[in-house]
C-alpha positions in Angstrom: 0.0 0.0 -0.1 2.8 2.4 0.8 4.3 1.8 -2.7 0.9 2.4 -4.4 0.4 5.7 -2.5 3.9 6.8 -3.5 3.3 6.0 -7.1 0.2 8.1 -7.2 2.0 11.0 -5.6 4.7 10.6 -8.1 2.1 10.7 -11.0 0.7 14.0 -9.6 4.0 15.5 -9.3 5.3 14.8 -12.8 2.3 15.1 -14.9 3.4 18.2 -16.6 0.9 18.1 -19.4 0.7 16.2 -22.6 1.6 17.8 -25.8 0.1 21.2 -25.7 0.3 21.7 -29.5 -2.1 18.8 -30.4 -3.7 20.8 -33.2 -3.7 18.9 -36.4 -2.5 20.6 -39.5 -3.7 19.3 -42.8 -1.1 19.2 -45.6 -1.1 21.9 -48.3 -3.5 21.2 -51.2 -1.9 18.7 -53.6 1.2 18.3 -51.3 2.1 15.1 -49.5 5.1 16.1 -47.4 7.9 13.6 -47.1 9.2 13.3 -43.5 11.9 11.2 -41.9 12.4 10.0 -38.3 15.9 9.4 -37.3 15.9 7.2 -34.2 18.5 7.5 -31.6 18.9 3.7 -31.8 17.0 1.5 -34.3 15.2 -1.4 -32.7 15.2 0.0 -29.1 11.5 -0.4 -27.8 11.4 3.3 -26.9 12.2 4.4 -30.4 10.1 1.6 -32.0 7.0 3.0 -30.0 8.0 6.6 -31.0 8.0 5.4 -34.8 4.5 3.9 -34.1 3.2 7.2 -32.9 4.8 9.1 -35.8 3.4 6.7 -38.4 0.0 6.8 -36.8 0.0 10.7 -37.1 1.6 10.8 -40.5 -1.2 8.6 -41.8 -3.7 10.8 -40.3 -2.0 14.0 -41.7 -1.7 12.5 -45.1 2.1 12.7 -45.2 4.8 10.1 -46.0 7.1 8.9 -43.3 10.4 7.1 -43.6 12.1 5.7 -40.3 15.8 5.2 -40.0 18.6 5.1 -37.4 21.9 3.6 -36.4 22.4 0.3 -34.8 24.0 1.7 -31.6 23.9 4.8 -29.6 27.1 6.6 -31.0 27.4 10.1 -32.7 29.8 8.6 -35.1 27.4 6.0 -36.2 24.5 8.5 -36.4 26.4 11.2 -38.4 26.4 9.2 -41.6 22.7 8.5 -41.2 22.1 12.2 -40.9 24.2 13.1 -43.9 22.4 10.4 -45.9 19.0 11.7 -45.0 20.1 15.3 -45.8 21.2 14.1 -49.2 17.7 12.5 -49.7 16.2 16.0 -49.1 13.0 15.1 -47.3 10.8 18.1 -46.4 11.0 17.6 -42.7 13.0 15.5 -40.2 12.4 14.3 -36.6 15.7 13.5 -35.0 16.9 12.2 -31.7 20.6 13.3 -31.6 23.1 10.9 -29.9 25.2 13.8 -28.7 24.2 17.3 -27.7 27.3 18.9 -29.2 29.0 16.5 -31.8 26.1 16.5 -34.2 25.6 20.2 -34.3 27.4 20.6 -37.7 25.6 17.9 -39.7 22.1 18.8 -38.3 22.7 22.6 -38.9 23.7 21.6 -42.5 20.4 19.8 -42.7 18.5 22.9 -41.6 20.5 25.1 -43.9 19.4 22.8 -46.8 16.0 23.9 -46.3 14.8 20.8 -44.3 12.6 21.4 -41.3 14.3 19.9 -38.2 12.4 18.9 -35.1 14.1 17.4 -32.0 12.4 14.4 -30.5 13.5 12.9 -27.1 17.1 14.2 -27.2 18.2 17.7 -28.5 21.3 19.7 -29.1 22.6 22.4 -26.9 21.8 24.7 -29.7 18.1 24.5 -30.6 17.9 27.8 -32.3 17.3 26.3 -35.8 14.8 23.7 -34.7 11.1 23.7 -35.3 10.5 22.3 -31.8 12.0 20.2 -29.1 9.7 17.6 -27.7 10.8 15.4 -24.8 9.9 14.1 -21.4 10.5 16.2 -18.3 13.7 14.3 -17.6 14.8 16.3 -14.6 11.4 15.7 -13.0 11.8 12.0 -13.8 15.2 11.8 -12.1 13.9 13.6 -9.1 11.0 11.1 -8.8 13.3 8.2 -9.3 15.4 9.4 -6.3 12.4 9.9 -4.1 11.1 6.6 -4.9 14.4 4.7 -4.4 15.0 6.7 -1.1 11.7 5.4 0.3 12.4 1.8 -0.9 15.7 1.7 1.0 14.2 3.4 4.1 16.3 6.6 3.5 19.8 5.0 4.1 22.4 3.0 2.4 24.6 3.3 -0.7 23.1 3.6 -4.2 24.5 3.4 -7.8 23.6 5.3 -10.9 24.1 3.5 -14.2 24.1 5.9 -17.1 24.7 5.9 -21.0 27.4 8.5 -21.7 27.9 12.0 -20.7 26.7 14.7 -23.2 23.3 13.3 -23.8 20.6 15.9 -23.0 18.0 13.4 -21.6 20.1 11.2 -19.5 22.1 14.0 -18.2 19.0 15.6 -16.9 17.8 12.4 -15.3 21.1 12.0 -13.4 20.9 15.7 -12.3 17.4 15.3 -11.0 18.4 12.2 -9.2 21.6 13.5 -7.6 20.1 16.8 -6.7 17.3 15.2 -4.9 19.5 12.7 -3.1 21.2 15.7 -1.4 18.0 16.0 0.6 18.6 12.4 1.9 21.9 12.8 4.0 21.9 9.0 5.0 22.0 8.0 1.3 25.5 7.8 -0.3 25.6 8.1 -4.0 28.5 6.4 -5.7 30.2 7.9 -8.8 28.1 7.6 -11.9 29.0 4.6 -14.0 28.8 4.8 -17.9 27.9 1.9 -20.1 27.8 3.4 -23.7 24.4 2.0 -23.9 25.6 -1.6 -23.7 23.6 -3.9 -21.5 26.6 -6.3 -21.1 28.6 -3.3 -19.7 25.8 -2.6 -17.2 25.8 -6.2 -16.1 29.5 -6.1 -15.5 29.3 -2.8 -13.7 26.6 -4.0 -11.4 28.4 -7.2 -10.6 31.6 -5.4 -9.8 29.9 -2.8 -7.6 28.1 -5.4 -5.7 31.3 -7.2 -4.9 33.1 -3.9 -3.8 30.1 -2.5 -2.0 28.3 -5.2 0.0 26.1 -2.6 1.5 24.6 -1.5 -1.9 21.1 -0.8 -1.3 19.8 0.6 -4.5 20.5 1.2 -8.2 19.0 3.8 -10.6 19.3 2.8 -14.3 18.8 5.7 -16.7 17.3 3.9 -19.7 16.1 0.7 -21.3 19.5 -0.9 -22.2 21.1 -0.1 -18.7 18.0 -1.4 -16.9 18.1 -4.7 -18.6 21.8 -5.0 -17.9 21.4 -4.1 -14.3 18.6 -6.6 -13.9 20.8 -9.4 -15.4 23.6 -8.5 -13.0 21.3 -8.8 -10.0 19.9 -12.0 -11.2 23.4 -13.5 -11.7 24.4 -12.5 -8.2 21.2 -13.9 -6.8 20.8 -10.6 -5.0 17.3 -10.0 -3.9 17.9 -7.2 -1.5 19.0 -4.4 -3.8 16.1 -2.2 -5.0 16.2 -0.9 -8.6 14.5 2.0 -10.2 14.8 2.4 -13.9 13.7 4.7 -16.6 11.6 3.3 -19.5 9.1 0.6 -19.8 10.2 -1.9 -22.6 8.8 -5.5 -22.7 11.9 -6.9 -20.9 11.6 -4.4 -18.2 7.9 -5.2 -17.6 9.0 -8.8 -17.3 11.6 -7.9 -14.8 9.1 -5.7 -12.9 6.6 -8.5 -12.6 9.4 -10.8 -11.5 10.4 -8.6 -8.7 14.0 -7.8 -10.1 13.0 -4.2 -10.7 10.7 -2.5 -8.1 9.8 0.7 -10.1 9.9 2.1 -13.6 9.6 5.6 -14.7 7.9 5.3 -18.0 7.9 8.0 -20.7 5.4 8.6 -23.6 7.4 7.9 -26.8 4.3 7.3 -28.8 3.1 10.8 -27.8 6.5 12.3 -28.7 6.3 10.7 -32.2 2.8 12.0 -32.6 3.9 15.6 -31.5 7.0 15.4 -33.7 4.9 14.9 -36.9 2.4 17.5 -35.8 5.0 20.3 -35.2 6.9 19.4 -38.4 3.8 19.6 -40.6 2.8 22.9 -38.9 6.1 24.3 -39.8 5.9 23.1 -43.4 2.4 24.6 -43.6 3.7 28.0 -42.2 1.7 27.4 -38.9 2.6 28.4 -35.4 4.8 25.8 -33.7 5.7 25.4 -30.1 9.5 25.8 -29.2 9.4 23.3 -26.3 6.9 20.5 -25.5 7.3 18.3 -22.5 5.3 15.0 -22.5 4.0 13.0 -19.5 5.5 10.4 -17.4 4.2 7.6 -15.3 5.6 5.8 -12.2 4.9 2.0 -12.7 5.0 -0.7 -10.1 4.0 -4.3 -10.0 0.9 -3.0 -8.2 -0.4 -0.8 -11.0 1.2 -2.2 -14.2 -2.2 -3.5 -15.3 -4.2 -0.5 -14.5 -5.7 1.1 -17.7 -4.3 4.5 -16.7 -0.7 3.3 -17.2 -1.1 1.0 -20.1 -0.4 3.6 -22.8 3.2 4.1 -21.1 4.2 0.5 -21.9 6.5 0.4 -24.9 6.0 -1.8 -28.0 8.3 -4.3 -29.7 6.5 -3.6 -32.9 3.6 -1.6 -34.2 1.4 -4.6 -35.0 
């Protein structure tokens, strides 16, 4: 019951509003815009779900959508994808940059080529040329993760943060929200952030190593799907059932781990809604409509107690659109 009450409080705290620019813009007469979605990582359930939302909205708007992305979270992998899309000259692009600085040059070149650019999920430090930046309130999500984990471990003990890489707008904000909130919990010690380069195997290795060197480890915060899966594997391999884990995202494997009790809480985003809003904002820009510079979508705190509630079902990520 305590956990259920905590989750409902969390939902109230972080429900910052669904996409405020939900107005649908019909394409110009005789013109079917060509759009492309560049995913942060192809095949990741978060981005699969985003693509489902984008495709549904593209169909509704009467525009064409192509979906592409690199096979790993790496700016050097994503740059050739961006360059290739620019060369294809679509009318508009929704893109989740893998690095907030390193991809400025190719994305600015895309914009300079006359292509409307909308940031979805992640963004660059420089958003001046973007139609809109659409993402979760990641700072609030990190704060909620810290509050939830602190209560789970009775406000004492050592906790670990497992992150992707520095320089990613979304996960950097999650870590900041988490570490800032933990300053309000003086009996909780936060270890140095560990980076995995978005590799679940690395997350497993890190978890195993930290458990060995910190037998008092009480909790883990994993900042995304890949890290959450790796942390869960590490805990299962160690047969450790006392460490509490809070993770961002709600992919199929994470829901399985939640139901199995390996993970105690998930901070789920709304990638479907981000995909919908991305298409809406890009089409508005192409039709010379008024766009919204920054849109923050909703979050939901999911536990084993509420995972089957209709109110949180829309936050569960998809493995495919079918």
